[in-house]
C-alpha positions in Angstrom: 0.0 0.1 0.0 1.2 3.5 -0.9 1.2 5.6 2.3 1.8 9.2 2.8 2.5 10.2 6.5 1.7 13.2 8.3 3.8 14.3 11.8 6.0 16.6 13.3 7.6 15.5 16.7 10.4 13.1 17.6 7.9 10.5 18.5 6.3 10.3 15.3 9.5 9.2 13.7 9.0 6.0 15.3 6.0 5.2 13.4 7.6 6.2 10.0 10.4 3.9 11.0 8.0 1.0 11.5 6.3 1.6 8.1 9.7 1.6 6.3 10.2 -1.8 7.8 6.9 -3.1 6.5 5.2 -4.3 3.3 3.9 -0.8 2.5 5.7 1.9 0.8 6.2 5.5 2.3 5.9 7.9 -0.7 6.5 11.1 1.1 6.2 12.6 4.7 4.4 15.9 5.2 5.5 17.8 8.1 5.1 21.5 9.7 7.0 24.4 7.9 9.5 26.6 9.5 8.4 28.5 12.5 9.0 32.3 13.3 11.4 32.6 10.4 13.7 30.2 12.0 15.0 27.5 9.7 14.7 24.7 12.2 13.3 21.7 10.7 11.1 19.4 12.6 12.2 16.0 14.3 10.0 14.2 11.3 11.4 16.4 8.6 14.9 15.6 9.7 14.4 11.9 10.1 12.4 11.6 6.8 15.3 13.4 4.8 17.8 11.0 6.3 15.8 8.2 4.9 15.7 9.7 1.7 11.9 10.1 1.8 10.2 12.9 -0.2 9.7 15.2 2.5 7.3 18.4 2.3 7.1 21.4 4.3 3.8 23.2 3.2 3.0 26.6 4.8 -0.6 26.3 3.7 -2.3 22.9 3.4 -5.1 24.2 1.2 -2.7 25.8 -1.5 -3.8 24.6 -4.8 -0.2 24.0 -6.0 0.3 21.6 -2.9 -2.9 19.8 -3.4 -2.1 19.0 -7.2 1.3 17.8 -6.3 -0.1 15.6 -3.6 -2.7 14.2 -5.8 -0.2 13.1 -8.2 1.3 10.6 -5.7 -2.1 8.9 -5.9 -1.7 7.6 -2.5 -3.9 4.6 -1.0 -3.7 5.8 2.8 -2.9 8.8 4.6 -1.7 8.3 8.3 -1.4 11.1 10.7 0.4 11.2 14.1 0.8 14.5 15.9 1.0 16.5 12.8 -0.3 19.7 14.2 -2.4 20.9 11.7 -6.1 20.1 10.7 -6.3 18.7 7.1 -8.8 20.7 4.5 -11.5 18.7 3.1 -9.7 18.9 -0.2 -6.8 16.7 1.1 -9.1 14.3 3.0 -10.9 12.9 -0.1 -7.6 12.4 -2.2 -6.3 9.0 -0.7 -8.2 5.8 -2.0 -8.7 4.3 1.6 -8.9 7.6 3.5 -7.0 9.2 6.3 -6.2 7.5 9.3 -5.5 9.5 12.6 -3.5 8.2 15.4 -4.5 9.7 18.8 -3.4 9.2 22.4 -6.5 8.8 24.1 -9.8 6.8 24.2 -11.8 9.0 22.3 -14.1 11.0 22.7 -12.4 11.6 25.9 -9.5 14.2 25.5 -10.1 15.3 21.9 -7.5 18.0 20.9 -3.9 19.0 21.2 -2.7 17.4 24.8 -4.3 14.4 25.5 -1.5 12.9 27.3 -0.9 15.8 29.4 -4.4 16.5 30.1 -5.2 12.5 31.4 -2.1 12.8 33.8 -3.1 16.2 35.1 -6.6 15.1 35.5 -5.3 11.8 37.4 -6.9 9.4 35.1 -6.0 5.8 35.5 -6.7 4.7 32.3 -5.8 5.9 28.6 -4.9 4.3 25.3 -4.6 4.9 21.5 -7.6 5.6 19.2 -7.1 4.9 15.4 -10.0 6.9 13.5 -10.9 8.1 10.3 -10.4 11.8 9.8 -13.3 14.1 8.9 -13.5 17.8 8.8 -13.8 18.5 12.7 -11.4 17.9 15.4 -10.9 14.3 16.2 -14.7 13.5 15.6 -14.3 10.7 12.9 -15.3 7.4 13.1 -13.5 4.9 15.3 -11.6 2.2 13.4 -10.0 0.5 16.6 -9.0 1.5 20.0 -6.6 -0.1 22.6 -6.4 0.7 26.4 -3.5 1.3 28.7 -3.6 1.5 32.4 -1.6 4.6 33.8 1.2 3.8 36.1 2.1 5.6 39.2 5.6 6.3 37.8 4.3 7.4 34.3 4.9 10.9 33.2 4.1 12.6 29.8 7.5 11.5 28.2 7.3 7.7 29.3 3.7 7.8 28.6 4.2 9.1 25.0 6.7 6.2 24.6 4.4 3.7 25.5 1.3 4.8 23.7 3.5 5.3 20.5 4.7 1.8 21.0 1.0 0.5 21.3 0.2 2.5 18.0 3.3 0.6 16.4 2.2 -2.8 17.6 -1.4 -2.4 16.2 -0.8 -0.3 12.9 -0.6 -3.0 10.6 -3.7 -4.7 12.1 -5.6 -1.4 11.8 -4.7 -0.7 8.0 -5.9 -4.0 7.3 -9.2 -3.3 9.3 -9.5 -0.1 7.3 -9.0 -1.7 4.1 -11.7 -4.5 4.6 -14.4 -2.7 6.4 -16.7 -0.1 5.7 -18.3 -0.1 9.3 -16.7 1.6 12.0 -17.8 3.1 15.3 -19.6 6.5 15.7 -18.2 8.6 18.5 -20.6 9.4 21.2 -21.2 12.9 22.1 -22.1 12.3 25.6 -18.7 11.8 27.2 -16.6 14.0 25.1 -13.8 16.3 26.8 -11.0 18.5 25.3 -7.5 18.5 26.0 -6.5 22.1 25.4 -3.1 23.1 24.3 -0.4 23.5 27.2 0.3 27.2 27.8 3.5 28.2 29.5 1.8 30.3 32.3 0.3 26.6 33.6 3.8 25.6 34.4 4.0 27.8 37.5 3.2 25.6 40.5 0.6 27.0 42.7 1.6 25.6 46.3 -1.8 26.4 47.7 -3.0 23.3 45.6 -3.7 19.9 46.9 -0.2 18.0 46.6 -1.6 15.3 44.6 -2.8 17.9 42.1 0.7 19.5 42.0 2.4 16.1 41.6 0.0 15.3 38.4 1.0 18.7 37.1 4.6 17.8 37.1 4.4 14.4 35.5 1.9 15.9 33.0 4.5 18.9 31.9 7.6 16.7 31.6 7.7 16.8 27.9 7.4 20.8 28.1 6.9 23.4 29.4 8.0 21.8 32.6 6.7 22.7 35.8 8.4 25.8 37.7 8.9 27.1 40.9 10.8 29.9 42.5 13.0 29.7 45.8 15.2 32.5 47.3 15.1 34.4 44.0 16.2 31.3 41.6 13.7 29.9 39.3 14.0 26.1 38.7 12.2 23.3 36.8 10.6 20.1 38.5 11.0 17.0 36.9 10.1 14.4 39.1 8.2 14.6 42.5 5.9 12.8 45.2 3.2 13.9 47.6 3.9 13.3 51.2 2.0 13.8 54.5 2.7 17.0 56.5 0.5 18.3 59.2 2.5 21.3 60.4 1.8 25.1 60.0 4.1 26.2 57.5 2.7 28.4 54.6 2.4 26.8 51.3 5.6 27.0 49.2 7.8 27.1 52.3 10.6 24.7 52.3 10.2 22.3 55.2 12.8 19.7 54.5 16.0 19.4 52.7 18.4 16.5 52.7 19.9 13.9 50.5 16.8 12.2 49.4 14.3 15.1 49.1 13.4 19.0 48.9 10.2 19.1 50.5 7.7 22.1 50.0 4.7 22.8 52.2 1.5 23.0 50.1 -2.2 22.9 50.9 -3.1 19.9 53.1 0.1 18.3 52.9 3.4 18.3 51.0 5.5 17.8 47.9 8.9 16.1 47.9 10.9 17.1 44.7 13.1 14.3 43.6 14.7 15.7 40.5 15.1 19.3 39.5 16.9 21.5 37.0 18.6 25.1 37.9 18.6 27.6 35.3 21.1 26.7 32.6 22.1 23.4 34.3 21.5 19.5 33.8 18.7 17.7 35.5 19.9 16.6 38.9 18.6 14.7 41.8 17.8 16.1 45.4 20.9 14.2 46.6 23.0 16.0 43.7 21.8 19.3 44.8 22.3 18.5 48.7 25.9 17.5 48.0 26.6 20.5 46.0 28.3 23.6 47.3 26.4 26.4 45.5 25.0 29.8 47.4 21.4 28.2 46.6 22.1 25.4 48.5 23.6 27.1 51.4 20.6 29.7 51.6 18.3 26.3 51.9 20.4 24.9 54.8 20.6 28.4 56.4 16.9 28.9 56.5 16.1 25.4 57.8 18.7 25.7 60.5 17.1 28.8 62.0 
């Protein structure tokens, strides 16, 4: 089967790689064009070019010249995984067997741009991968097949993205076959729809007045960016990993209550959050132990504060 693939981020490359080792032919790859006038290609673009695949960076998917060129491929199927733009109707009708989108949620839950992040932030225990037929609306098409995954306690946005991508790869051939041999798919229910709106940088700031479980869920959700962030003694730093712990003291939320080789602990509303991995400005990701053992002025300030 002749396939054209649409995608942009790094994890999409794994799906292209699986297609290249299959019986199918990847005729071309479509990825997002350069952003903000900076000539930085997407990971998919770089990967596709390295495999000598025809790689296209359209600024406007509705451009008549681009549509004409895409039509000339006479592709059997389009596959989309995290492309980042909605396909116009003129493109959807081109491939013989339609357009399959790979979406990292159990639709109709978490339609939209950030399903993994919103599932983690919401404290969901279940997610999965949905393969569906593209239509003209956002993630509303008929479902070909879906596959469940139980979210583990140590999953964050990065690990969950990898796991769901592997699920997609494991079932891709099966779904292509289902799409080829069936004309009846499952309509999405409109009764249980939720939307995973795009993550904004303003959401990264940790509000210590929140419940510690909610704070830790946010930290897990933002590991793929923009990363949860807080400030202490004038130093803003990123938080990569944390866990909620019991605390019954009277310290104000956002106050450091413990610092040792195992954790940097902040009071929050109704408990506390133990930071296990963090990243200071311009530095590498380190553990709480690494921070405690360092000789920086920042560490001295924390220790002096707790010694009072």
